[in-house]
C-alpha positions as CSV (number, residue, x, y, z in Angstrom):
1,M,40.4,-6.5,-11.3
2,A,39.0,-5.3,-7.9
3,N,35.5,-3.9,-7.7
4,S,35.1,-0.1,-7.6
5,L,33.8,1.2,-4.3
6,L,30.0,1.5,-4.2
7,T,28.8,5.1,-4.2
8,I,26.3,6.6,-1.8
9,K,23.9,7.2,-4.8
10,M,24.0,3.5,-5.7
11,I,23.4,2.4,-2.1
12,T,20.5,4.9,-1.6
13,R,18.7,3.8,-4.7
14,E,19.1,0.1,-3.7
15,A,17.8,0.9,-0.2
16,L,14.8,2.7,-1.5
17,R,14.0,-0.2,-3.9
18,L,14.3,-2.7,-1.0
19,Y,12.1,-0.5,1.2
20,R,9.3,-0.3,-1.4
21,N,9.3,-4.1,-1.9
22,S,10.0,-5.5,1.6
23,N,6.5,-5.0,3.2
24,S,3.2,-6.0,1.7
25,F,1.2,-3.4,3.6
26,L,3.3,-0.5,2.6
27,K,2.9,-1.6,-1.1
28,N,-0.9,-1.5,-0.7
29,V,-1.6,2.0,0.8
30,D,-1.8,5.4,-0.9
31,T,1.7,7.0,-1.0
32,Q,0.9,9.5,-3.7
33,Y,-1.7,11.6,-2.1
34,D,-0.4,15.0,-3.2
35,S,2.7,16.3,-4.8
36,S,2.9,19.1,-2.2
37,F,4.0,16.5,0.4
38,A,7.5,16.4,-1.2
39,K,8.6,19.8,0.1
40,T,12.3,20.4,0.0
41,G,13.7,21.1,3.4
42,A,10.5,20.1,5.2
43,K,10.9,20.2,9.0
44,I,9.3,18.0,11.6
45,G,6.1,19.7,12.8
46,N,4.6,20.5,9.4
47,T,0.9,19.8,9.3
48,L,-1.1,19.4,6.1
49,N,-4.9,19.8,6.0
50,I,-6.7,17.3,3.8
51,R,-10.2,17.9,2.5
52,L,-12.7,15.0,3.0
53,P,-15.5,14.1,0.6
54,N,-18.7,16.2,0.9
55,D,-22.1,14.7,1.4
56,Y,-25.3,16.0,-0.1
57,V,-29.0,15.1,0.1
58,V,-31.0,14.2,-3.0
59,G,-34.3,16.1,-3.6
60,T,-37.3,15.3,-5.7
61,G,-39.7,17.4,-7.9
62,P,-39.1,20.7,-9.7
63,T,-38.5,22.8,-6.6
64,I,-35.0,22.8,-5.2
65,T,-33.5,23.9,-1.9
66,P,-29.8,24.8,-2.4
67,Q,-27.6,23.1,0.2
68,G,-24.6,24.7,1.8
69,T,-21.3,23.0,1.4
70,T,-19.8,22.3,4.7
71,E,-16.1,21.5,4.1
72,R,-14.7,18.8,6.4
73,Q,-11.0,18.3,6.7
74,T,-8.5,16.3,8.7
75,S,-4.8,16.8,9.4
76,L,-1.7,14.9,8.3
77,S,1.3,15.8,10.4
78,I,4.8,15.2,9.0
79,T,6.1,14.2,12.4
80,N,7.4,10.7,12.0
81,Q,11.1,10.3,11.3
82,F,12.3,6.8,11.0
83,N,16.0,5.9,10.7
84,V,18.4,3.0,10.8
85,A,22.0,3.5,11.6
86,M,24.8,1.1,10.5
87,S,28.5,1.0,9.8
88,F,30.5,-1.1,7.4
89,S,34.1,-1.2,6.2
90,S,35.9,-0.3,3.0
91,A,36.0,-4.0,2.2
92,D,32.2,-4.1,2.4
93,M,32.0,-1.1,0.0
94,A,34.1,-3.0,-2.5
95,L,31.5,-5.8,-2.8
96,S,29.1,-6.1,-5.7
97,L,25.9,-4.3,-5.2
98,D,23.9,-7.6,-5.0
99,D,26.2,-8.9,-2.2
100,F,26.2,-5.6,-0.3
101,S,22.4,-5.5,-0.6
102,R,21.8,-9.0,0.6
103,R,24.3,-8.8,3.5
104,I,23.9,-5.3,4.8
105,L,21.1,-3.3,3.3
106,A,18.3,-5.8,3.2
107,P,18.2,-6.6,7.0
108,A,18.4,-2.9,7.9
109,V,15.8,-1.7,5.4
110,N,13.4,-4.6,6.3
111,R,13.4,-3.6,9.9
112,M,12.7,0.1,9.0
113,A,9.9,-0.8,6.6
114,G,8.4,-3.1,9.3
115,Q,8.4,-0.3,11.9
116,V,6.8,2.2,9.4
117,A,4.1,-0.4,8.5
118,M,3.4,-1.2,12.1
119,T,3.1,2.5,13.0
120,L,0.7,3.2,10.1
121,M,-1.3,0.0,10.9
122,S,-1.7,1.3,14.5
123,T,-4.1,4.0,13.2
124,V,-6.6,1.2,12.9
125,D,-6.9,1.3,16.7
126,A,-6.4,5.0,17.5
127,A,-6.3,8.2,15.5
128,T,-3.0,9.2,17.1
129,M,-1.5,10.9,14.0
130,G,-4.4,12.7,12.5
131,G,-7.1,11.1,10.3
132,Q,-10.8,10.9,11.1
133,G,-10.8,8.0,13.6
134,P,-10.0,4.4,14.2
135,A,-11.3,1.5,11.9
136,Q,-15.0,1.5,12.1
137,H,-16.0,-2.2,11.4
138,F,-15.3,-5.6,12.9
139,V,-16.2,-9.1,11.7
140,H,-15.3,-12.5,13.1
141,N,-16.3,-16.1,13.1
142,T,-17.3,-17.6,16.5
143,D,-17.8,-20.9,18.2
144,G,-20.9,-21.9,20.2
145,S,-19.8,-19.8,23.2
146,G,-19.1,-16.6,21.2
147,N,-15.3,-16.9,21.2
148,T,-13.4,-15.8,18.1
149,I,-12.2,-18.7,15.9
150,S,-10.6,-18.7,12.4
151,P,-12.4,-16.8,9.7
152,T,-14.2,-18.6,6.9
153,A,-15.3,-17.5,3.4
154,A,-18.5,-16.3,5.0
155,T,-16.5,-14.0,7.2
156,V,-14.7,-12.5,4.3
157,L,-17.9,-12.0,2.3
158,Q,-19.4,-10.3,5.3
159,G,-16.5,-7.9,5.4
160,G,-16.9,-7.2,1.6
161,A,-20.6,-6.4,2.1
162,I,-19.8,-3.9,4.9
163,L,-17.4,-2.1,2.6
164,T,-20.0,-1.9,-0.1
165,N,-22.7,-0.6,2.3
166,N,-20.2,2.1,3.3
167,G,-19.8,3.6,-0.2
168,V,-16.9,1.8,-1.7
169,P,-17.5,2.1,-5.4
170,E,-18.0,-1.1,-7.4
171,G,-14.8,-2.1,-9.3
172,T,-12.6,-0.5,-6.7
173,R,-9.6,-2.6,-5.8
174,R,-10.0,-4.3,-2.4
175,V,-7.1,-5.8,-0.3
176,A,-7.1,-8.5,2.3
177,M,-3.9,-8.1,4.5
178,V,-3.6,-11.1,6.8
179,D,-1.3,-12.6,9.3
180,P,0.7,-15.6,8.0
181,M,-1.0,-17.9,10.5
182,T,-4.4,-16.6,9.4
183,E,-3.4,-17.2,5.7
184,A,-2.4,-20.8,6.5
185,R,-5.8,-21.4,8.1
186,L,-7.7,-19.7,5.2
187,V,-5.9,-21.7,2.5
188,T,-6.9,-24.9,4.2
189,G,-10.5,-23.7,4.6
190,F,-10.8,-22.4,1.0
191,S,-9.5,-25.6,-0.6
192,G,-13.0,-27.2,-0.6
193,L,-14.8,-24.2,-2.2
194,F,-15.9,-24.1,-5.8
195,N,-12.7,-22.2,-6.9
196,P,-11.3,-22.2,-10.4
197,Q,-8.9,-25.2,-10.8
198,S,-6.0,-22.9,-11.6
199,K,-6.5,-21.0,-8.3
200,I,-6.6,-24.2,-6.3
201,G,-3.5,-25.3,-8.0
202,D,-1.7,-22.1,-7.2
203,Q,-2.7,-22.3,-3.6
204,F,-1.5,-25.9,-3.3
205,E,1.8,-25.1,-4.9
206,T,2.6,-21.9,-3.1
207,G,0.6,-22.0,0.1
208,L,-0.6,-18.5,-0.7
209,L,-4.1,-17.2,-1.4
210,S,-4.6,-16.1,-5.0
211,K,-5.4,-12.5,-5.9
212,N,-9.0,-11.7,-6.8
213,T,-10.4,-14.3,-4.5
214,L,-13.8,-13.6,-2.8
215,G,-13.5,-10.0,-4.1
216,F,-10.1,-9.3,-2.6
217,D,-6.4,-9.3,-3.5
218,W,-4.7,-11.3,-0.8
219,Y,-1.4,-10.5,0.9
220,R,0.3,-11.8,4.0
221,D,2.2,-9.5,6.4
222,Q,4.0,-10.3,9.6
223,T,3.3,-6.8,11.0
224,I,-0.4,-7.5,11.4
225,L,-1.3,-6.3,14.9
226,K,-2.7,-8.3,17.9
227,H,-5.5,-6.6,19.7
228,S,-6.5,-7.1,23.3
229,T,-10.1,-6.3,24.2
230,G,-11.2,-4.6,27.4
231,T,-14.3,-5.3,29.5
232,L,-17.7,-3.7,28.9
233,T,-20.4,-5.4,30.8
234,G,-23.4,-3.8,32.6
235,V,-22.9,-0.5,30.8
236,T,-25.9,1.5,29.6
237,V,-26.6,4.9,27.9
238,N,-27.0,7.8,30.3
239,G,-29.4,10.2,28.7
240,A,-31.6,10.2,25.6
241,S,-31.2,12.0,22.3
242,Q,-27.4,12.0,22.4
243,T,-25.5,13.0,19.3
244,G,-21.9,13.7,18.4
245,T,-18.6,12.0,19.2
246,A,-19.0,11.3,22.9
247,L,-21.4,8.9,24.6
248,A,-22.5,9.4,28.3
249,V,-22.8,6.1,30.0
250,T,-23.6,4.6,33.4
251,V,-21.8,1.5,34.8
252,G,-23.6,-1.2,36.9
253,S,-22.7,-2.2,40.4
254,S,-21.1,-5.6,39.4
255,G,-17.6,-4.1,38.8
256,S,-15.5,-1.5,37.0
257,V,-15.2,-1.7,33.2
258,S,-12.4,-0.8,30.7
259,L,-12.1,-0.1,27.0
260,N,-8.8,-0.4,25.1
261,P,-8.2,1.9,22.0
262,G,-9.9,0.3,19.1
263,D,-12.5,-1.8,21.0
264,V,-15.7,-2.2,19.0
265,F,-19.2,-2.2,20.5
266,T,-22.9,-1.8,19.6
267,I,-25.7,0.0,21.3
268,A,-29.1,-1.6,21.6
269,G,-31.7,-0.2,19.1
270,V,-29.1,1.9,17.2
271,Y,-28.9,0.7,13.6
272,G,-26.5,1.8,10.9
273,V,-27.6,3.4,7.6
274,N,-26.5,2.8,4.1
275,Y,-24.0,5.5,3.0
276,I,-25.7,6.0,-0.4
277,T,-29.4,5.5,0.2
278,G,-29.7,6.5,3.9
279,A,-31.8,3.4,4.5
280,S,-31.3,1.2,7.6
281,T,-28.8,-1.6,7.0
282,G,-30.8,-3.8,9.4
283,T,-27.8,-4.4,11.6
284,L,-26.6,-2.5,14.7
285,R,-24.1,0.2,14.0
286,Q,-20.7,-0.6,15.3
287,F,-18.8,2.1,17.2
288,T,-15.1,2.2,18.1
289,Y,-13.7,3.6,21.3
290,N,-11.8,6.6,19.9
291,G,-9.2,7.1,22.7
292,T,-5.4,6.7,22.8
293,E,-5.3,5.1,26.3
294,T,-7.3,2.5,28.2
295,L,-10.5,4.0,29.6
296,T,-11.7,2.7,33.0
297,I,-15.0,3.6,34.7
298,A,-15.6,2.5,38.3
299,A,-18.5,0.3,39.3
300,S,-21.8,2.3,39.9
301,G,-20.1,5.3,38.2
302,S,-20.6,7.3,35.1
303,G,-18.4,8.5,32.4
304,S,-18.1,9.6,28.7
305,I,-16.8,7.4,25.9
306,P,-15.2,9.0,22.9
307,I,-16.6,7.2,19.9
308,Y,-16.2,6.9,16.1
309,P,-18.3,7.4,14.1
310,A,-20.3,10.2,15.5
311,L,-24.0,9.7,16.4
312,I,-25.8,11.5,13.5
313,P,-29.4,10.3,13.3
314,T,-31.3,10.3,10.1
315,G,-34.7,10.2,11.7
316,S,-37.7,7.8,11.7
317,T,-38.6,8.0,8.0
318,P,-37.3,4.9,6.2
319,G,-34.5,5.9,3.8
320,A,-34.4,9.5,5.0
321,Q,-31.3,11.3,3.9
322,V,-29.2,13.4,6.2
323,A,-25.7,14.6,5.3
324,Y,-23.1,12.4,6.9
325,G,-25.8,10.4,8.7
326,T,-24.6,7.3,10.5
327,V,-27.5,5.9,12.5
328,T,-31.3,5.6,12.3
329,A,-31.9,7.1,15.7
330,S,-30.1,8.3,18.8
331,P,-29.8,5.7,21.6
332,A,-32.5,5.5,24.2
333,T,-31.5,6.1,27.8
334,G,-30.8,2.8,29.5
335,A,-29.8,1.1,26.1
336,A,-27.2,-1.5,26.7
337,L,-23.7,-1.4,25.2
338,T,-22.3,-4.8,24.0
339,L,-18.8,-5.6,22.8
340,A,-18.5,-7.0,19.3
341,N,-16.3,-9.8,20.7
342,T,-15.8,-11.5,24.0
343,A,-14.5,-9.3,26.8
344,G,-10.8,-9.8,27.6
345,E,-10.2,-11.6,24.3
346,S,-7.1,-11.2,22.1
347,Y,-7.1,-11.7,18.4
348,R,-5.1,-11.1,15.2
349,A,-6.5,-7.9,13.6
350,N,-6.4,-8.8,9.9
351,L,-7.5,-6.1,7.5
352,L,-10.0,-6.0,4.7
353,Y,-9.7,-2.5,3.1
354,V,-9.4,-0.2,0.2
355,P,-5.8,1.1,-0.3
356,E,-7.0,4.7,-0.5
357,A,-8.2,4.4,3.1
358,F,-4.7,4.8,4.3
359,T,-2.3,7.6,3.4
360,M,1.5,7.8,4.0
361,A,3.2,11.0,2.7
362,T,6.9,11.5,2.8
363,A,8.8,14.8,2.7
364,D,12.3,15.6,1.5
365,L,14.8,15.8,4.4
366,P,17.3,18.6,4.0
367,M,20.7,18.0,2.4
368,D,23.9,19.3,3.9
369,N,27.3,18.0,2.6
370,R,29.4,20.0,5.0
371,Q,31.5,18.7,7.9
372,G,32.7,15.8,5.8
373,V,29.3,14.3,5.6
374,E,28.1,13.0,2.2
375,M,24.4,12.9,1.6
376,H,22.1,11.7,-1.2
377,R,18.4,11.7,-1.5
378,E,16.1,9.6,-3.8
379,S,12.4,9.6,-4.4
380,Y,10.5,6.7,-6.0
381,D,6.9,5.7,-6.1
382,G,5.7,8.3,-3.6
383,V,8.6,7.7,-1.1
384,S,11.5,10.0,-0.3
385,M,14.6,8.5,1.4
386,R,17.9,10.2,2.4
387,M,21.2,8.6,3.2
388,A,24.0,10.4,5.2
389,Q,27.5,8.9,5.4
390,Q,30.7,9.9,7.1
391,Y,34.1,8.1,6.9
392,N,35.9,7.3,10.2
393,V,39.6,7.1,9.3
394,M,40.5,5.6,12.7
395,T,38.5,2.5,12.2
396,D,38.1,2.4,8.4
397,Q,34.3,2.4,8.8
398,F,31.6,4.2,6.9
399,I,29.1,5.5,9.5
400,T,25.8,5.6,7.7
401,R,22.2,6.4,8.4
402,L,19.0,6.0,6.3
403,D,16.1,8.3,7.1
404,V,12.5,8.6,6.1
405,L,10.4,11.6,7.2
406,C,6.7,11.0,6.8
407,G,3.1,11.6,7.9
408,M,0.5,8.9,8.0
409,A,-3.2,8.7,8.7
410,L,-6.3,6.6,8.3
411,L,-8.4,9.0,6.2
412,R,-11.4,6.7,5.4
413,P,-12.1,4.6,8.5
414,E,-15.4,3.4,7.0
415,W,-13.3,1.7,4.3
416,V,-11.5,-0.6,6.7
417,V,-12.8,-3.8,8.3
418,R,-11.0,-5.7,11.0
419,M,-11.3,-9.4,10.4
420,A,-10.4,-11.1,13.7
421,D,-8.7,-14.5,14.0
422,A,-7.9,-16.4,17.2
423,I,-4.4,-16.3,18.6
């Protein structure tokens, strides 16, 4: 007996299942931030304000000084609509669901999920869709000339230490999302470590890094971005006691300089502070160029660099606490800026992070079954997807589109570390 035609409900459910399981990165970010995201009939342009954690100063002794609560918030705009359009025949609709899924749905949904993941991942370089700012930290392994080479266990552990120093609670799940080539190199490098025999066996048999290795659950993802670094030589701070999210600088006479969105640099004499204790970490604070386009400053010129995090000094007292403090002191005038990696270098921007650092919220697209269009909408695991289908009698084709309407942002940049690998 011939198969019954597949229904739009069956196809939508299968498409949503494929979407949630086709991309490692999307499975390891927060997609259930708030139930208010799933607003029926949401239209492109809706903006949701999200409160960020408060920060307070600890006092001592019997006397207290009440602290005001300064609410911080960031925005999440539901402005990203992704779709994939396809057509298939009545004969295709008569296939079993497994065959239809493998031949038609899987390739389409895989492409959509990859595009969504790449867009969300791009917030690591630039806060183009809300959020606080780009990823704040960078680690890499280098050769004798300072060029980025493949990461080692020490590189991973350094990234873990940075997350801890920036307030990630102990016991919180941590994820390592790496490019397939980086994973291949790491598996080779980790094989000689003092790993449990079962983990070494798993790595040998599958070629994959095991979960809960060096403090991270490991996943590979082909949508890991490649980053190209600008040039930043002969640049110094122009003016003492600067604070805030912009840094005034002066460029030397040797040539113009450029910064690409997401470039990381340090400032001489400006050290980071521990998020919990307020004490100096003993390492220079890393700053990220917080722009959406390449910034160029001419030779012998001056300019302003948008930065993340903001310069919020805690003062000269060791361990002094200042709400939202980021650095021990403001940079001195003439302090040199130095890129975290070699100028003009390109690298694979693998990620070490906490899933809650990223948020993707989907909203329900409207339903309208008029004009001969059949629609169905499904929600699962924090994701809402709609399918619209119309039959073309002239060609015996079902013209179909799958849509996801979402907002995405990097809400906790301090909980993301870029772990570079050579290309």
